[in-house]
C-alpha positions in Angstrom: 14.9 9.6 13.2 13.9 6.7 11.0 10.8 7.1 8.9 8.5 4.2 8.7 6.4 5.0 5.6 3.3 3.1 4.7 1.4 3.0 1.4 -2.4 2.4 1.5 -3.9 1.1 -1.7 -6.7 -1.1 -3.0 -9.0 -2.2 -5.8 -11.2 -4.9 -7.1 -9.8 -8.4 -7.1 -10.4 -11.1 -9.7 -11.1 -13.6 -7.0 -11.7 -12.7 -3.4 -9.6 -15.6 -2.2 -6.5 -14.3 -4.0 -4.6 -11.0 -4.2 -4.6 -10.4 -8.0 -6.3 -7.2 -9.1 -9.0 -7.3 -11.8 -7.6 -4.1 -13.5 -4.2 -2.7 -12.3 -5.1 0.6 -14.0 -8.0 1.1 -11.5 -6.0 0.6 -8.3 -6.9 3.3 -5.9 -3.8 4.8 -4.2 -5.1 6.3 -1.0 -1.7 7.7 0.0 1.6 7.4 1.8 1.5 7.8 5.6 4.3 8.5 8.1 3.4 5.7 10.6 1.3 2.6 10.9 -1.4 4.1 13.0 -2.2 6.8 10.5 -2.1 4.3 7.6 -4.4 1.9 9.5 -6.9 4.7 10.0 -6.9 5.5 6.2 -7.1 1.8 5.4 -10.0 1.3 7.7 -11.9 4.3 6.3 -11.5 3.1 2.7 -12.3 -0.6 3.6 -15.5 0.5 5.3 -16.7 2.3 2.2 -16.5 -1.0 0.2 -17.6 -3.5 2.8 -20.5 -4.7 0.7 -18.3 -5.7 -2.2 -16.5 -8.9 -1.5 -14.1 -8.4 -4.4 -12.8 -5.0 -3.1 -9.7 -5.1 -0.9 -7.4 -2.4 0.6 -3.9 -3.1 1.8 -1.2 -1.5 3.8 2.3 -1.8 2.3 5.2 -1.3 4.7 7.5 0.8 2.4 10.2 0.9 5.0 10.6 -2.8 4.7 11.4 -2.6 1.0 14.6 -0.7 1.6 17.7 -1.7 3.5 19.5 1.4 4.6 22.8 -0.6 5.2 22.9 -1.9 1.6 24.8 0.0 -1.1 22.7 2.4 -3.3 21.6 1.3 -6.7 22.8 3.2 -9.8 19.5 5.1 -10.1 19.7 6.2 -6.4 23.2 7.5 -7.0 22.0 9.9 -9.8 20.0 12.1 -7.4 
């Protein structure tokens, strides 16, 4: 079975019209979730907490899209 991992994270943006964080050290990592529905629920809960701050944004990163299972492993992956 293929896993479709999703990362939920967020923080304060420099400009609410862009996706650059004000301070990368303050990024809030909510967690990694096994499917989109669970990630969406976590994203929504965090986004609702900061709805009054236009500079706060939360995102869902599709981790499974960052990796091509058919491609050869990198040297660091082969160490494991």
